[in-house]
VOPAGU-2260 file (C-alpha; in pm, 1 decimal, decimal comma):
REM VOPAGU-2260
SITE   aa  ch    i         X         Y         Z
SITE  MET   A    0    3772,0  -10060,3    -963,4
SITE  GLY   A    1    3992,1  -10347,4    -849,2
SITE  ALA   A    2    3813,2  -10371,2    -513,8
SITE  VAL   A    3    3478,7  -10394,1    -689,7
SITE  GLU   A    4    3606,9  -10665,5    -924,7
SITE  LYS   A    5    3748,0  -10871,1    -634,7
SITE  GLY   A    6    3433,3  -10833,7    -427,3
SITE  ILE   A    7    3610,2  -10646,7    -147,6
SITE  ILE   A    8    3357,9  -10367,6    -190,7
SITE  THR   A    9    2988,9  -10421,7    -255,3
SITE  LEU   A   10    2894,0  -10110,9    -446,6
SITE  ILE   A   11    2531,9   -9999,8    -425,3
SITE  GLY   A   12    2439,2   -9668,5    -582,6
SITE  ALA   A   13    2132,1   -9478,0    -692,0
SITE  THR   A   14    2094,5   -9196,2    -941,7
SITE  THR   A   15    1807,7   -8999,4   -1088,6
SITE  GLU   A   16    2009,7   -8969,7   -1409,9
SITE  ASN   A   17    2063,4   -9224,0   -1685,2
SITE  PRO   A   18    2376,0   -9416,2   -1570,5
SITE  SER   A   19    2487,7   -9442,5   -1934,3
SITE  PHE   A   20    2558,9   -9070,0   -1918,5
SITE  GLU   A   21    2662,8   -9023,8   -1556,6
SITE  VAL   A   22    2853,7   -9339,4   -1450,0
SITE  ASN   A   23    3204,1   -9431,7   -1565,7
SITE  SER   A   24    3162,1   -9687,4   -1845,9
SITE  ALA   A   25    3426,0   -9924,8   -1704,3
SITE  LEU   A   26    3253,2   -9925,3   -1366,7
SITE  LEU   A   27    2910,5   -9954,8   -1527,5
SITE  SER   A   28    3017,7  -10267,4   -1717,1
SITE  ARG   A   29    3094,0  -10437,2   -1384,7
SITE  CYS   A   30    2759,4  -10350,9   -1226,6
SITE  GLN   A   31    2405,5  -10481,2   -1251,4
SITE  VAL   A   32    2172,8  -10193,3   -1337,3
SITE  TYR   A   33    1815,0  -10194,7   -1212,9
SITE  VAL   A   34    1572,9   -9943,3   -1365,5
SITE  LEU   A   35    1313,3   -9800,6   -1127,7
SITE  LYS   A   36    1019,0   -9697,6   -1341,8
SITE  SER   A   37     765,6   -9424,9   -1266,4
SITE  LEU   A   38     475,0   -9531,2   -1047,5
SITE  ASN   A   39     131,9   -9553,6   -1206,2
SITE  GLU   A   40    -181,7   -9378,8   -1079,1
SITE  GLU   A   41    -300,9   -9674,4    -871,9
SITE  GLN   A   42      37,3   -9711,8    -700,4
SITE  LEU   A   43      61,4   -9339,6    -623,5
SITE  ILE   A   44    -286,2   -9330,7    -467,5
SITE  LYS   A   45    -200,0   -9636,6    -258,6
SITE  LEU   A   46     118,8   -9460,2    -143,7
SITE  LEU   A   47     -83,3   -9153,9     -39,9
SITE  GLN   A   48    -339,6   -9360,2     148,8
SITE  ASN   A   49     -65,3   -9552,8     324,4
SITE  ALA   A   50      96,7   -9226,8     438,8
SITE  ILE   A   51    -234,4   -9084,0     558,3
SITE  ASN   A   52    -317,9   -9400,0     753,5
SITE  LYS   A   53      25,0   -9483,2     900,0
SITE  ASP   A   54     226,8   -9162,9     934,4
SITE  GLU   A   55     231,7   -9055,9    1302,1
SITE  ILE   A   56     138,8   -8696,1    1223,3
SITE  LEU   A   57     -94,9   -8745,2     929,2
SITE  LYS   A   58    -302,8   -9019,5    1089,7
SITE  SER   A   59    -386,7   -8785,5    1376,4
SITE  LYS   A   60    -575,4   -8564,3    1131,4
SITE  LYS   A   61    -892,8   -8632,8     940,0
SITE  ILE   A   62    -759,5   -8617,7     583,6
SITE  LYS   A   63    -981,0   -8706,9     290,1
SITE  LEU   A   64    -848,1   -8749,1     -63,4
SITE  GLU   A   65   -1142,1   -8617,2    -261,8
SITE  GLU   A   66    -936,4   -8554,1    -575,9
SITE  THR   A   67    -588,7   -8676,9    -667,2
SITE  ALA   A   68    -531,1   -8562,7   -1028,4
SITE  ALA   A   69    -321,1   -8258,9    -933,0
SITE  LEU   A   70    -105,8   -8456,2    -690,3
SITE  ILE   A   71     -43,6   -8725,5    -951,5
SITE  ASN   A   72      18,5   -8476,4   -1231,2
SITE  ILE   A   73     275,9   -8276,3   -1037,8
SITE  SER   A   74     454,6   -8584,5    -903,9
SITE  GLY   A   75     534,6   -8715,1   -1253,0
SITE  GLY   A   76     519,7   -9073,2   -1125,1
SITE  ASP   A   77     778,5   -9003,6    -852,1
SITE  GLY   A   78     678,1   -9138,7    -509,0
SITE  ARG   A   79     906,6   -8898,0    -325,9
SITE  LYS   A   80     754,1   -8598,0    -500,1
SITE  ILE   A   81     396,1   -8696,1    -423,9
SITE  LEU   A   82     473,4   -8755,3     -55,3
SITE  ASN   A   83     660,2   -8424,2     -33,1
SITE  LEU   A   84     366,3   -8248,2    -193,2
SITE  LEU   A   85     126,7   -8415,2      49,0
SITE  ASP   A   86     341,3   -8280,2     332,3
SITE  ILE   A   87     339,5   -7930,2     182,6
SITE  VAL   A   88     -38,9   -7931,8     147,6
SITE  THR   A   89    -103,3   -8063,6     498,2
SITE  ASP   A   90     152,0   -7825,3     653,1
SITE  ALA   A   91     -28,6   -7534,2     488,4
SITE  PHE   A   92    -334,9   -7628,1     691,9
SITE  SER   A   93    -160,8   -7754,8    1005,7
SITE  SER   A   94    -397,7   -7560,9    1232,7
SITE  THR   A   95    -704,1   -7753,6    1113,2
SITE  ASP   A   96    -811,3   -8091,6    1249,3
SITE  SER   A   97    -964,7   -8208,3     919,6
SITE  LEU   A   98    -866,3   -8151,9     558,6
SITE  VAL   A   99   -1035,1   -8233,9     228,2
SITE  ILE   A  100    -771,6   -8243,6     -46,2
SITE  THR   A  101    -895,3   -8126,8    -387,6
SITE  ASP   A  102    -714,2   -8045,3    -710,7
SITE  LYS   A  103    -784,2   -7674,0    -664,4
SITE  LEU   A  104    -639,3   -7680,7    -314,2
SITE  VAL   A  105    -324,9   -7859,6    -429,4
SITE  MET   A  106    -270,4   -7614,8    -717,2
SITE  GLU   A  107    -315,2   -7316,7    -486,4
SITE  VAL   A  108     -57,3   -7452,7    -245,9
SITE  ALA   A  109     186,2   -7568,1    -513,6
SITE  GLN   A  110     134,2   -7234,6    -694,9
SITE  LYS   A  111     277,9   -7364,0   -1018,4
SITE  ARG   A  112     274,5   -7696,0   -1199,3
SITE  ILE   A  113     618,5   -7860,5   -1183,4
SITE  ALA   A  114     706,7   -7995,1   -1526,6
SITE  LEU   A  115     872,4   -8336,1   -1545,5
SITE  TYR   A  116    1175,3   -8223,3   -1739,2
SITE  ASP   A  117    1545,7   -8220,6   -1661,5
SITE  LYS   A  118    1750,9   -8007,8   -1898,7
SITE  SER   A  119    2069,0   -8201,4   -1825,6
SITE  GLY   A  120    1937,2   -8554,6   -1788,3
SITE  GLU   A  121    1766,2   -8833,1   -1979,5
SITE  GLN   A  122    1433,6   -8644,5   -2000,0
SITE  HIS   A  123    1610,0   -8374,3   -2199,2
SITE  TYR   A  124    1726,3   -8619,9   -2463,7
SITE  ASP   A  125    1402,5   -8818,8   -2469,7
SITE  ILE   A  126    1179,1   -8515,7   -2515,2
SITE  ILE   A  127    1390,1   -8344,1   -2780,8
SITE  SER   A  128    1400,7   -8681,2   -2960,2
SITE  ALA   A  129    1021,0   -8704,3   -2943,2
SITE  PHE   A  130     994,8   -8346,0   -3070,0
SITE  ILE   A  131    1225,6   -8405,8   -3367,1
SITE  LYS   A  132    1059,1   -8733,7   -3462,7
SITE  SER   A  133     712,9   -8576,2   -3441,5
SITE  VAL   A  134     811,2   -8294,2   -3679,9
SITE  ARG   A  135     978,3   -8546,0   -3911,7
SITE  GLY   A  136     666,1   -8762,6   -3892,9
SITE  SER   A  137     443,8   -8469,4   -4002,3
SITE  ASP   A  138     242,5   -8464,7   -3678,7
SITE  PRO   A  139     206,8   -8098,2   -3573,8
SITE  ASN   A  140     -11,5   -8192,9   -3276,5
SITE  ALA   A  141     248,2   -8420,0   -3117,2
SITE  ALA   A  142     529,0   -8180,2   -3210,1
SITE  ILE   A  143     359,9   -7885,8   -3038,0
SITE  TYR   A  144     287,9   -8098,8   -2730,4
SITE  TRP   A  145     657,4   -8189,1   -2692,4
SITE  LEU   A  146     743,5   -7824,6   -2761,7
SITE  ALA   A  147     516,8   -7727,3   -2472,0
SITE  ARG   A  148     691,1   -7981,2   -2247,8
SITE  MET   A  149    1027,0   -7821,6   -2326,5
SITE  ILE   A  150     895,3   -7468,3   -2276,1
SITE  GLU   A  151     730,1   -7556,2   -1944,7
SITE  GLY   A  152    1052,3   -7724,9   -1834,6
SITE  GLY   A  153    1250,2   -7406,9   -1899,8
SITE  GLU   A  154    1445,8   -7529,9   -2202,0
SITE  ASP   A  155    1678,4   -7275,6   -2362,5
SITE  VAL   A  156    1487,1   -7100,8   -2641,3
SITE  LYS   A  157    1798,8   -7103,1   -2861,0
SITE  PHE   A  158    1833,2   -7479,9   -2827,5
SITE  ILE   A  159    1477,9   -7535,8   -2954,9
SITE  ALA   A  160    1512,3   -7284,5   -3238,1
SITE  ARG   A  161    1847,6   -7432,1   -3341,2
SITE  ARG   A  162    1688,0   -7776,0   -3373,0
SITE  LEU   A  163    1417,2   -7630,2   -3596,7
SITE  VAL   A  164    1680,0   -7483,1   -3830,2
SITE  ILE   A  165    1852,7   -7820,8   -3856,1
SITE  LEU   A  166    1519,1   -7998,2   -3912,4
SITE  ALA   A  167    1434,6   -7761,3   -4196,5
SITE  SER   A  168    1728,7   -7891,6   -4400,3
SITE  GLU   A  169    1763,6   -8242,5   -4262,7
SITE  ASP   A  170    1402,1   -8352,5   -4300,1
SITE  ILE   A  171    1239,8   -8104,7   -4541,0
SITE  GLY   A  172    1512,9   -7964,5   -4762,1
SITE  ASN   A  173    1416,0   -7887,4   -5120,3
SITE  ALA   A  174    1071,9   -8041,8   -5075,9
SITE  ASN   A  175     990,1   -7697,5   -4935,5
SITE  PRO   A  176    1287,5   -7456,9   -4943,0
SITE  THR   A  177    1082,0   -7195,5   -4756,9
SITE  ALA   A  178    1108,1   -7412,4   -4445,6
SITE  LEU   A  179    1473,5   -7317,0   -4394,3
SITE  VAL   A  180    1389,0   -6948,7   -4440,4
SITE  MET   A  181    1107,8   -6985,1   -4187,1
SITE  ALA   A  182    1325,0   -7169,5   -3933,9
SITE  ASN   A  183    1612,1   -6923,4   -3966,6
SITE  THR   A  184    1374,8   -6631,0   -3922,5
SITE  CYS   A  185    1230,0   -6807,9   -3617,8
SITE  PHE   A  186    1579,1   -6842,0   -3468,4
SITE  ASP   A  187    1645,4   -6469,5   -3514,6
SITE  ALA   A  188    1303,9   -6370,4   -3381,5
SITE  VAL   A  189    1309,3   -6575,4   -3059,5
SITE  ASN   A  190    1655,3   -6442,7   -2977,9
SITE  LYS   A  191    1517,8   -6089,4   -3003,6
SITE  ILE   A  192    1193,5   -6158,0   -2819,4
SITE  GLY   A  193    1266,1   -6426,0   -2558,0
SITE  TYR   A  194    1011,0   -6599,6   -2337,4
SITE  PRO   A  195     714,4   -6590,0   -2298,9
SITE  GLU   A  196     620,8   -6440,2   -2638,5
SITE  ALA   A  197     879,6   -6661,5   -2811,4
SITE  ASN   A  198     639,6   -6948,8   -2737,8
SITE  ILE   A  199     411,7   -6826,8   -3016,7
SITE  ILE   A  200     693,4   -6798,3   -3269,4
SITE  LEU   A  201     824,2   -7144,9   -3186,1
SITE  SER   A  202     472,3   -7286,3   -3214,6
SITE  GLN   A  203     418,3   -7126,3   -3555,1
SITE  CYS   A  204     745,8   -7255,0   -3693,9
SITE  THR   A  205     696,9   -7602,7   -3545,1
SITE  ALA   A  206     349,1   -7631,6   -3696,9
SITE  TYR   A  207     478,8   -7516,2   -4037,1
SITE  LEU   A  208     771,9   -7758,5   -4046,7
SITE  ALA   A  209     561,8   -8050,9   -3925,7
SITE  SER   A  210     299,8   -7974,3   -4192,9
SITE  SER   A  211     553,3   -7945,8   -4476,3
SITE  PRO   A  212     635,9   -8220,1   -4729,4
SITE  LYS   A  213     949,4   -8409,4   -4629,2
SITE  SER   A  214    1276,4   -8499,3   -4798,5
SITE  ASN   A  215    1611,9   -8616,3   -4662,1
SITE  ALA   A  216    1779,2   -8591,6   -5004,0
SITE  ALA   A  217    2027,9   -8329,8   -4880,1
SITE  VAL   A  218    2137,6   -8557,6   -4593,4
SITE  ALA   A  219    2178,1   -8855,2   -4824,9
SITE  ALA   A  220    2370,0   -8647,7   -5081,7
SITE  ILE   A  221    2631,3   -8508,2   -4845,5
SITE  GLY   A  222    2662,7   -8846,1   -4672,8
SITE  ALA   A  223    2738,6   -9017,6   -5002,3
SITE  ALA   A  224    2982,5   -8745,4   -5106,0
SITE  LEU   A  225    3170,2   -8761,8   -4775,5
SITE  SER   A  226    3203,7   -9138,4   -4814,1
SITE  VAL   A  227    3359,8   -9094,1   -5157,0
SITE  VAL   A  228    3596,9   -8827,1   -5025,7
SITE  LYS   A  229    3712,2   -9064,1   -4749,7
SITE  LYS   A  230    3751,9   -9347,9   -4998,7
SITE  TYR   A  231    3943,5   -9161,8   -5272,9
SITE  GLY   A  232    4116,4   -8889,9   -5073,5
SITE  ASP   A  233    4209,0   -8554,5   -5226,1
SITE  LEU   A  234    4144,8   -8607,5   -5596,5
SITE  PRO   A  235    4285,7   -8331,6   -5818,0
SITE  VAL   A  236    4048,2   -8067,3   -5951,5
SITE  PRO   A  237    4007,6   -8105,3   -6331,0
SITE  LEU   A  238    4223,5   -7848,0   -6508,3
SITE  HIS   A  239    3940,0   -7687,8   -6703,7
SITE  ILE   A  240    3752,7   -7579,5   -6387,7
SITE  ARG   A  241    4055,6   -7463,9   -6190,8
SITE  ASN   A  242    4102,1   -7098,9   -6104,1
SITE  ALA   A  243    4363,6   -6922,1   -6317,4
SITE  PRO   A  244    4439,1   -6578,8   -6166,8
SITE  THR   A  245    4804,9   -6570,5   -6284,3
SITE  LYS   A  246    4981,9   -6604,0   -6619,5
SITE  LEU   A  247    5179,4   -6904,0   -6490,5
SITE  MET   A  248    4860,0   -7088,6   -6406,3
SITE  LYS   A  249    4717,9   -7013,2   -6747,8
SITE  ASN   A  250    5036,3   -7145,5   -6907,5
SITE  MET   A  251    4980,8   -7465,5   -6706,6
SITE  ASP   A  252    4636,9   -7496,1   -6873,0
SITE  TYR   A  253    4444,0   -7396,7   -6561,5
SITE  GLY   A  254    4095,0   -7305,3   -6683,5
SITE  LYS   A  255    4168,4   -7410,7   -7041,1
SITE  ASN   A  256    3861,4   -7525,2   -7239,4
SITE  TYR   A  257    3624,7   -7427,7   -6961,4
SITE  GLU   A  258    3278,7   -7375,0   -7104,8
SITE  TYR   A  259    3105,1   -7075,5   -6947,9
SITE  SER   A  260    2751,9   -7203,1   -6890,0
SITE  HIS   A  261    2574,9   -6877,7   -6974,3
SITE  SER   A  262    2730,7   -6877,7   -7318,9
SITE  TYR   A  263    2528,9   -7186,6   -7410,7
SITE  GLU   A  264    2162,7   -7253,8   -7476,0
SITE  ASN   A  265    1956,1   -7258,7   -7155,9
SITE  SER   A  266    2273,4   -7157,5   -6969,6
SITE  PHE   A  267    2396,7   -7516,5   -6969,3
SITE  SER   A  268    2699,7   -7704,2   -7097,1
SITE  PRO   A  269    2730,9   -8083,6   -7043,0
SITE  GLN   A  270    3097,4   -8064,7   -6943,6
SITE  GLU   A  271    3244,3   -8277,5   -6664,4
SITE  TYR   A  272    3280,7   -8116,3   -6322,1
SITE  LEU   A  273    3395,3   -8416,1   -6117,9
SITE  PRO   A  274    3746,7   -8563,3   -6100,0
SITE  GLU   A  275    3809,4   -8828,6   -6365,6
SITE  GLU   A  276    3817,4   -9113,6   -6111,0
SITE  ILE   A  277    3457,6   -9051,5   -6000,8
SITE  ALA   A  278    3312,1   -8897,1   -6316,3
SITE  GLY   A  279    2941,8   -8961,7   -6355,0
SITE  THR   A  280    2881,7   -9039,4   -5985,7
SITE  LYS   A  281    2539,2   -8929,6   -5863,3
SITE  PHE   A  282    2517,6   -8797,7   -5509,0
SITE  TYR   A  283    2193,1   -8602,2   -5514,2
SITE  GLU   A  284    1873,6   -8798,9   -5569,8
SITE  PRO   A  285    1572,7   -8562,6   -5556,2
SITE  GLY   A  286    1301,6   -8671,8   -5315,7
SITE  LYS   A  287     962,6   -8791,2   -5433,5
SITE  ASN   A  288     763,8   -8472,7   -5383,9
SITE  ALA   A  289     624,6   -8197,2   -5604,8
SITE  ARG   A  290     911,2   -7949,4   -5560,7
SITE  GLU   A  291    1191,8   -8199,3   -5613,5
SITE  ASP   A  292    1007,8   -8364,1   -5903,0
SITE  GLU   A  293    1052,4   -8031,6   -6081,6
SITE  LEU   A  294    1423,0   -8037,5   -5997,5
SITE  ARG   A  295    1445,4   -8394,6   -6125,7
SITE  LYS   A  296    1285,0   -8294,7   -6458,2
SITE  PHE   A  297    1525,3   -8004,3   -6496,0
SITE  LEU   A  298    1830,5   -8220,4   -6420,5
SITE  LYS   A  299    1718,1   -8495,9   -6656,7
SITE  ASN   A  300    1665,7   -8242,8   -6934,1
SITE  CYS   A  301    2017,5   -8112,9   -6875,9
SITE  TRP   A  302    2210,9   -8434,3   -6823,8
SITE  LYS   A  303    1994,8   -8677,9   -7023,6
SITE  ASN   A  304    2100,6   -9030,0   -6915,2
SITE  LYS   A  305    2431,7   -8939,5   -6753,6
SITE  TYR   A  306    2308,2   -8938,6   -6392,9
SITE  ASN   A  307    1996,7   -9147,7   -6453,4
SITE  TYR   A  308    1756,1   -8879,8   -6332,3
């Protein structure tokens, strides 16, 4: 570190990973980072033509690029990958003096499309982010596309299913309570089935969650409650709702004057359940959707103007 700061060492490095994740933050702060972006179609074709025309071995052959879509698709914008693939294709036909490269030929040689996806790198985080945001944004088409990218890249089936369970509560919640049931069932099912049939189950659940009404009321509620807990600390539980399993506790008025809800009309008693210091604080605000509108009506009928439902 000191040698870098003093200029004794000129440090030049390259990584296929996001340096924010892979390079020591102190070292990173002392470096200039240059981002090498993926090559576009025109640049990749130019790279291929340059190799065909100038490489000592390739220029000795009559190579014609009739189609380039497969080469470009598999390369994922990476110049090294497309040149390596060109080598693989030409080596497969090294005994011929001329070669016409087509998409079909490339796919036959490559055998399988190589997905642009790194389960431990930046692509992993970018694609799962795109997947989550697509479900949250109620776009099943985009969500299933990003799901396919993860599946093709060999993503852990449990990781995908776990995200769906979280999404069901975080972004849908009580707007459609069945979403959590669906996601949890999906998690159990894909663990039993595994790939490749798990693809269908993941697709079904993804489409359902993306097509469901959305609410983040549960997230907002627990966030607000946690903030109050941090602010006020461990407030004492009101005596009337404390547990009183012993005679001593009863003599200390634990549970005294508690109103058993089912003993009252509509199984409701307007007693206070929060500590005195935060009495009347509203944490849960139902979302603006059909299901939670019903919950809002019920709560307003119970609590009248107390929580301003």
